[in-house]
C-alpha positions, 0 to 999 in steps of 0.5 A: 898880610898886605893885600898884595898877598890876599884875595879881598873877597875872603872874609869871615861870615860867622854870626852875621846879623839879619839884614832882610829889613835893613836899608842901604845907600851905596854912594859911588864916585863917578871919577874912575868909573871903570873901577867904582862901578866894578866896586859897586857891583861887588857891594850890591851883589854881596848885600843881596847875597846876605839877605838884603832886599833889592828895594832896600839898596839905593845907589847914589852918584857923586862926581868924585871921592872927595864928595863921598863925605857929603853924599854920605852925610845926606843919606846918613842923616835920614832915620830910614837909612841903616847903613851907607857904603862909600865907594871911590878910587883915588889913584896916586898919579904924579902929584900928591893930590891923593894924599889930600883927598884920601886923608879928607874922605877918610876923616869926613866919612868917620866924622859922618858916622859918629855924628849919625851913629851908624855905619858909614863904610870906607870903600875907597881904594887908594892904589898907586896905578889903575892896574892895582885898582882893577886888580882889587875891583874884581881882579886877582885880589877879589873885590873890595866892594864885597868887603865894604858890604860885609863890613857894613853888615858886620857894623850893623851887628854891633847895634 
């Protein structure tokens, strides 16, 4: 089902692991801050709701979505970090910059997760318009930040 017909904040929570002792880093792109801050708030709130201790959640800012891979790597390599959530938003615009950025970030975050053998979650919106981004950052389609946090929790359950 496309996200146009789905609330992104509705997901299965069956069998979630205990995360009370897990440490999370949420790397947030400053570009499109209206969107990324709302996504961060959703992720942070969801981690707390499912048992993360507030002191075990660290927020780190990077300039834009392209920098999410490096920012995530800096923290993924730390043994005291259990999972990294990368939050960003790249809006289509008039050029193809979004194709290059989104592709690079997706590959970069995948490489970091595999290199450090821990969850590194792609919480990057790739909408065509600002309104579509807002709809997915706490608007009519829920909050993709919630989904990113639940994904991190579920992936920790694999370990």
